[in-house]
VMD Tcl script that builds the backbone (N, CA, C; Angstrom):
set m [mol new atoms 285]
animate dup $m
set s [atomselect $m all]
$s set {name element resname resid chain x y z} {
  {N N MET 1 A -21.080 -3.013 -7.002}
  {CA C MET 1 A -20.575 -3.152 -5.653}
  {C C MET 1 A -20.678 -1.813 -4.945}
  {N N LYS 2 A -21.200 -1.812 -3.766}
  {CA C LYS 2 A -21.355 -0.597 -2.963}
  {C C LYS 2 A -20.278 -0.574 -1.883}
  {N N ILE 3 A -19.693 0.579 -1.698}
  {CA C ILE 3 A -18.736 0.792 -0.608}
  {C C ILE 3 A -19.535 1.222 0.618}
  {N N THR 4 A -19.264 0.563 1.734}
  {CA C THR 4 A -19.973 0.906 2.961}
  {C C THR 4 A -19.045 1.706 3.875}
  {N N LEU 5 A -19.629 2.281 4.883}
  {CA C LEU 5 A -18.859 3.023 5.880}
  {C C LEU 5 A -17.855 2.091 6.550}
  {N N LYS 6 A -18.252 0.848 6.740}
  {CA C LYS 6 A -17.372 -0.143 7.353}
  {C C LYS 6 A -16.140 -0.390 6.467}
  {N N ASP 7 A -16.338 -0.426 5.144}
  {CA C ASP 7 A -15.218 -0.600 4.209}
  {C C ASP 7 A -14.229 0.554 4.323}
  {N N VAL 8 A -14.740 1.765 4.384}
  {CA C VAL 8 A -13.879 2.952 4.493}
  {C C VAL 8 A -13.114 2.929 5.807}
  {N N GLU 9 A -13.780 2.542 6.883}
  {CA C GLU 9 A -13.108 2.458 8.184}
  {C C GLU 9 A -12.004 1.403 8.160}
  {N N TYR 10 A -12.262 0.286 7.494}
  {CA C TYR 10 A -11.275 -0.789 7.402}
  {C C TYR 10 A -10.033 -0.330 6.643}
  {N N VAL 11 A -10.242 0.321 5.501}
  {CA C VAL 11 A -9.112 0.799 4.697}
  {C C VAL 11 A -8.357 1.895 5.446}
  {N N ALA 12 A -9.072 2.756 6.132}
  {CA C ALA 12 A -8.418 3.806 6.917}
  {C C ALA 12 A -7.564 3.200 8.018}
  {N N LYS 13 A -8.046 2.132 8.611}
  {CA C LYS 13 A -7.276 1.454 9.663}
  {C C LYS 13 A -6.004 0.843 9.074}
  {N N LEU 14 A -6.120 0.205 7.915}
  {CA C LEU 14 A -4.948 -0.379 7.252}
  {C C LEU 14 A -3.916 0.689 6.897}
  {N N ALA 15 A -4.408 1.862 6.484}
  {CA C ALA 15 A -3.521 2.955 6.096}
  {C C ALA 15 A -3.093 3.801 7.282}
  {N N ARG 16 A -3.561 3.426 8.460}
  {CA C ARG 16 A -3.244 4.172 9.687}
  {C C ARG 16 A -3.677 5.631 9.588}
  {N N LEU 17 A -4.894 5.821 9.086}
  {CA C LEU 17 A -5.478 7.160 8.962}
  {C C LEU 17 A -6.533 7.362 10.039}
  {N N ALA 18 A -6.481 8.498 10.683}
  {CA C ALA 18 A -7.517 8.855 11.654}
  {C C ALA 18 A -8.499 9.777 10.939}
  {N N LEU 19 A -9.678 9.245 10.623}
  {CA C LEU 19 A -10.678 10.018 9.891}
  {C C LEU 19 A -11.817 10.418 10.827}
  {N N THR 20 A -12.326 11.615 10.581}
  {CA C THR 20 A -13.508 12.049 11.318}
  {C C THR 20 A -14.726 11.372 10.706}
  {N N GLU 21 A -15.844 11.425 11.408}
  {CA C GLU 21 A -17.076 10.841 10.877}
  {C C GLU 21 A -17.474 11.519 9.568}
  {N N GLU 22 A -17.238 12.816 9.490}
  {CA C GLU 22 A -17.572 13.569 8.271}
  {C C GLU 22 A -16.713 13.107 7.100}
  {N N GLU 23 A -15.420 12.885 7.346}
  {CA C GLU 23 A -14.524 12.413 6.295}
  {C C GLU 23 A -14.908 11.008 5.838}
  {N N LYS 24 A -15.258 10.148 6.786}
  {CA C LYS 24 A -15.673 8.787 6.427}
  {C C LYS 24 A -16.886 8.809 5.517}
  {N N ALA 25 A -17.867 9.640 5.876}
  {CA C ALA 25 A -19.074 9.742 5.057}
  {C C ALA 25 A -18.745 10.311 3.678}
  {N N ASN 26 A -17.863 11.301 3.640}
  {CA C ASN 26 A -17.471 11.941 2.380}
  {C C ASN 26 A -16.745 10.936 1.475}
  {N N TYR 27 A -15.797 10.175 2.039}
  {CA C TYR 27 A -15.067 9.196 1.241}
  {C C TYR 27 A -15.985 8.077 0.764}
  {N N THR 28 A -16.926 7.668 1.589}
  {CA C THR 28 A -17.881 6.635 1.183}
  {C C THR 28 A -18.677 7.113 -0.023}
  {N N GLN 29 A -19.147 8.350 0.032}
  {CA C GLN 29 A -19.923 8.917 -1.074}
  {C C GLN 29 A -19.062 9.032 -2.336}
  {N N GLN 30 A -17.839 9.529 -2.199}
  {CA C GLN 30 A -16.968 9.717 -3.362}
  {C C GLN 30 A -16.600 8.384 -4.010}
  {N N LEU 31 A -16.266 7.393 -3.195}
  {CA C LEU 31 A -15.898 6.086 -3.748}
  {C C LEU 31 A -17.088 5.424 -4.434}
  {N N ASN 32 A -18.270 5.577 -3.887}
  {CA C ASN 32 A -19.463 5.032 -4.544}
  {C C ASN 32 A -19.735 5.727 -5.875}
  {N N ALA 33 A -19.481 7.029 -5.944}
  {CA C ALA 33 A -19.657 7.760 -7.208}
  {C C ALA 33 A -18.677 7.247 -8.262}
  {N N ILE 34 A -17.454 6.953 -7.842}
  {CA C ILE 34 A -16.463 6.414 -8.778}
  {C C ILE 34 A -16.908 5.047 -9.281}
  {N N LEU 35 A -17.374 4.193 -8.389}
  {CA C LEU 35 A -17.821 2.855 -8.796}
  {C C LEU 35 A -19.051 2.912 -9.695}
  {N N GLU 36 A -19.946 3.853 -9.449}
  {CA C GLU 36 A -21.117 4.023 -10.327}
  {C C GLU 36 A -20.679 4.418 -11.723}
  {N N HIS 37 A -19.690 5.297 -11.800}
  {CA C HIS 37 A -19.175 5.710 -13.103}
  {C C HIS 37 A -18.524 4.516 -13.816}
  {N N MET 38 A -17.799 3.696 -13.079}
  {CA C MET 38 A -17.185 2.506 -13.673}
  {C C MET 38 A -18.254 1.548 -14.186}
  {N N ASP 39 A -19.372 1.434 -13.471}
  {CA C ASP 39 A -20.480 0.591 -13.946}
  {C C ASP 39 A -21.031 1.102 -15.274}
  {N N GLU 40 A -21.121 2.423 -15.402}
  {CA C GLU 40 A -21.584 3.013 -16.667}
  {C C GLU 40 A -20.615 2.681 -17.793}
  {N N LEU 41 A -19.320 2.769 -17.520}
  {CA C LEU 41 A -18.321 2.446 -18.540}
  {C C LEU 41 A -18.365 0.972 -18.914}
  {N N ASN 42 A -18.641 0.114 -17.955}
  {CA C ASN 42 A -18.708 -1.320 -18.228}
  {C C ASN 42 A -19.890 -1.679 -19.125}
  {N N LYS 43 A -20.893 -0.830 -19.188}
  {CA C LYS 43 A -22.064 -1.082 -20.034}
  {C C LYS 43 A -21.784 -0.811 -21.510}
  {N N LEU 44 A -20.711 -0.082 -21.812}
  {CA C LEU 44 A -20.395 0.269 -23.201}
  {C C LEU 44 A -19.945 -0.958 -23.975}
  {N N ASP 45 A -20.340 -1.007 -25.262}
  {CA C ASP 45 A -19.942 -2.100 -26.139}
  {C C ASP 45 A -18.568 -1.765 -26.724}
  {N N THR 46 A -17.560 -2.501 -26.309}
  {CA C THR 46 A -16.198 -2.262 -26.804}
  {C C THR 46 A -15.698 -3.435 -27.640}
  {N N SER 47 A -16.602 -4.235 -28.144}
  {CA C SER 47 A -16.202 -5.433 -28.896}
  {C C SER 47 A -15.475 -5.078 -30.195}
  {N N ASN 48 A -15.757 -3.930 -30.806}
  {CA C ASN 48 A -15.112 -3.539 -32.062}
  {C C ASN 48 A -13.940 -2.585 -31.846}
  {N N VAL 49 A -13.526 -2.404 -30.618}
  {CA C VAL 49 A -12.419 -1.496 -30.321}
  {C C VAL 49 A -11.142 -2.307 -30.172}
  {N N GLN 50 A -10.133 -1.931 -30.951}
  {CA C GLN 50 A -8.850 -2.626 -30.887}
  {C C GLN 50 A -8.121 -2.270 -29.593}
  {N N PRO 51 A -7.498 -3.241 -28.950}
  {CA C PRO 51 A -6.729 -2.933 -27.741}
  {C C PRO 51 A -5.534 -2.041 -28.076}
  {N N THR 52 A -5.257 -1.105 -27.214}
  {CA C THR 52 A -4.126 -0.200 -27.422}
  {C C THR 52 A -3.348 -0.048 -26.121}
  {N N SER 53 A -2.081 0.275 -26.257}
  {CA C SER 53 A -1.284 0.563 -25.072}
  {C C SER 53 A -1.202 2.068 -24.845}
  {N N HIS 54 A -1.499 2.843 -25.903}
  {CA C HIS 54 A -1.496 4.306 -25.805}
  {C C HIS 54 A -2.725 4.845 -26.527}
  {N N ALA 55 A -3.209 5.958 -26.065}
  {CA C ALA 55 A -4.384 6.559 -26.687}
  {C C ALA 55 A -4.059 7.145 -28.051}
  {N N ILE 56 A -2.823 7.575 -28.225}
  {CA C ILE 56 A -2.408 8.136 -29.517}
  {C C ILE 56 A -1.207 7.350 -30.030}
  {N N LYS 57 A -0.998 7.378 -31.341}
  {CA C LYS 57 A 0.127 6.654 -31.918}
  {C C LYS 57 A 1.418 7.397 -31.589}
  {N N ILE 58 A 2.395 6.659 -31.103}
  {CA C ILE 58 A 3.692 7.265 -30.810}
  {C C ILE 58 A 4.773 6.480 -31.528}
  {N N ASN 59 A 5.824 7.176 -31.877}
  {CA C ASN 59 A 6.959 6.544 -32.540}
  {C C ASN 59 A 8.153 6.576 -31.610}
  {N N ASN 60 A 9.002 5.579 -31.745}
  {CA C ASN 60 A 10.215 5.540 -30.958}
  {C C ASN 60 A 11.145 6.658 -31.422}
  {N N VAL 61 A 11.570 7.484 -30.503}
  {CA C VAL 61 A 12.418 8.622 -30.860}
  {C C VAL 61 A 13.890 8.348 -30.593}
  {N N PHE 62 A 14.204 7.130 -30.178}
  {CA C PHE 62 A 15.595 6.802 -29.903}
  {C C PHE 62 A 16.349 6.546 -31.195}
  {N N ARG 63 A 17.600 6.906 -31.191}
  {CA C ARG 63 A 18.437 6.664 -32.357}
  {C C ARG 63 A 19.066 5.275 -32.243}
  {N N GLU 64 A 19.596 4.783 -33.321}
  {CA C GLU 64 A 20.303 3.509 -33.309}
  {C C GLU 64 A 21.616 3.686 -32.552}
  {N N ASP 65 A 22.036 2.616 -31.877}
  {CA C ASP 65 A 23.316 2.664 -31.169}
  {C C ASP 65 A 24.456 2.717 -32.163}
  {N N GLU 66 A 25.441 3.544 -31.865}
  {CA C GLU 66 A 26.630 3.635 -32.692}
  {C C GLU 66 A 27.854 3.482 -31.808}
  {N N VAL 67 A 28.812 2.701 -32.279}
  {CA C VAL 67 A 30.063 2.558 -31.553}
  {C C VAL 67 A 30.951 3.740 -31.930}
  {N N LYS 68 A 31.402 4.472 -30.925}
  {CA C LYS 68 A 32.288 5.604 -31.166}
  {C C LYS 68 A 33.528 5.440 -30.307}
  {N N ILE 69 A 34.648 5.795 -30.843}
  {CA C ILE 69 A 35.896 5.703 -30.111}
  {C C ILE 69 A 36.080 6.974 -29.298}
  {N N CYS 70 A 36.365 6.778 -28.021}
  {CA C CYS 70 A 36.590 7.917 -27.126}
  {C C CYS 70 A 38.056 8.316 -27.224}
  {N N GLU 71 A 38.306 9.550 -27.596}
  {CA C GLU 71 A 39.672 10.020 -27.821}
  {C C GLU 71 A 40.401 10.367 -26.527}
  {N N ASN 72 A 39.658 10.700 -25.460}
  {CA C ASN 72 A 40.313 11.214 -24.256}
  {C C ASN 72 A 40.159 10.281 -23.057}
  {N N THR 73 A 40.242 8.964 -23.277}
  {CA C THR 73 A 40.089 8.025 -22.161}
  {C C THR 73 A 41.178 8.201 -21.116}
  {N N GLU 74 A 42.361 8.533 -21.551}
  {CA C GLU 74 A 43.464 8.726 -20.603}
  {C C GLU 74 A 43.166 9.892 -19.670}
  {N N ASP 75 A 42.618 10.979 -20.200}
  {CA C ASP 75 A 42.263 12.132 -19.368}
  {C C ASP 75 A 41.167 11.764 -18.371}
  {N N ILE 76 A 40.212 10.978 -18.810}
  {CA C ILE 76 A 39.101 10.586 -17.941}
  {C C ILE 76 A 39.611 9.716 -16.800}
  {N N ILE 77 A 40.432 8.721 -17.122}
  {CA C ILE 77 A 40.977 7.828 -16.091}
  {C C ILE 77 A 41.871 8.611 -15.127}
  {N N ASN 78 A 42.619 9.563 -15.613}
  {CA C ASN 78 A 43.499 10.358 -14.754}
  {C C ASN 78 A 42.717 11.213 -13.763}
  {N N ASN 79 A 41.477 11.526 -14.041}
  {CA C ASN 79 A 40.644 12.311 -13.128}
  {C C ASN 79 A 39.991 11.460 -12.048}
  {N N ALA 80 A 40.075 10.149 -12.158}
  {CA C ALA 80 A 39.439 9.267 -11.191}
  {C C ALA 80 A 40.149 9.359 -9.840}
  {N N PRO 81 A 39.408 9.273 -8.732}
  {CA C PRO 81 A 40.041 9.311 -7.415}
  {C C PRO 81 A 41.001 8.132 -7.217}
  {N N GLU 82 A 40.618 6.953 -7.721}
  {CA C GLU 82 A 41.489 5.780 -7.671}
  {C C GLU 82 A 41.400 5.062 -9.008}
  {N N LYS 83 A 42.530 4.546 -9.456}
  {CA C LYS 83 A 42.538 3.816 -10.726}
  {C C LYS 83 A 43.489 2.644 -10.622}
  {N N GLU 84 A 43.271 1.671 -11.489}
  {CA C GLU 84 A 44.152 0.517 -11.578}
  {C C GLU 84 A 44.337 0.221 -13.059}
  {N N ASP 85 A 45.516 0.396 -13.546}
  {CA C ASP 85 A 45.830 0.323 -14.976}
  {C C ASP 85 A 44.963 1.344 -15.720}
  {N N ARG 86 A 44.100 0.857 -16.612}
  {CA C ARG 86 A 43.243 1.792 -17.359}
  {C C ARG 86 A 41.781 1.685 -16.939}
  {N N PHE 87 A 41.564 1.286 -15.663}
  {CA C PHE 87 A 40.212 1.092 -15.151}
  {C C PHE 87 A 39.986 1.927 -13.894}
  {N N PHE 88 A 38.728 2.286 -13.637}
  {CA C PHE 88 A 38.350 2.923 -12.384}
  {C C PHE 88 A 38.416 1.881 -11.283}
  {N N LYS 89 A 38.899 2.268 -10.116}
  {CA C LYS 89 A 38.928 1.361 -8.976}
  {C C LYS 89 A 37.858 1.848 -7.997}
  {N N VAL 90 A 36.948 0.960 -7.647}
  {CA C VAL 90 A 35.876 1.319 -6.710}
  {C C VAL 90 A 35.921 0.382 -5.516}
  {N N LYS 91 A 35.393 0.872 -4.400}
  {CA C LYS 91 A 35.378 0.067 -3.188}
  {C C LYS 91 A 34.317 -1.025 -3.302}
  {N N LYS 92 A 34.588 -2.133 -2.676}
  {CA C LYS 92 A 33.655 -3.258 -2.646}
  {C C LYS 92 A 32.421 -2.856 -1.845}
  {N N VAL 93 A 31.224 -3.084 -2.395}
  {CA C VAL 93 A 29.992 -2.705 -1.706}
  {C C VAL 93 A 29.203 -3.911 -1.221}
  {N N ILE 94 A 29.574 -5.102 -1.631}
  {CA C ILE 94 A 28.897 -6.317 -1.192}
  {C C ILE 94 A 29.809 -7.016 -0.192}
  {N N GLN 95 A 29.257 -7.376 0.950}
  {CA C GLN 95 A 30.087 -8.019 1.970}
  {C C GLN 95 A 29.824 -9.501 2.030}
}
mol reanalyze $m
mol bondsrecalc $m
mol representation Tube
mol addrep $m
């Protein structure tokens, strides 16, 4: 697929970009170079390549969840601007 000057002008109009004639020609050339490179990549035989989500193997670095008892809940609640019993009181945000 070839990108034409008309295509670049159309996309620039959608993006509300004011491009000079030189910029339009430059973007047309650059986008065509990208598409040519993609055509070269599409010619490669990838039938024996396993699909991957990452280029390198990564391991999950998260730890398992642990339930811990908070010793200073009373201090935390006492610092709240507003509280109700042992809970934070917040203003209603949905009308």
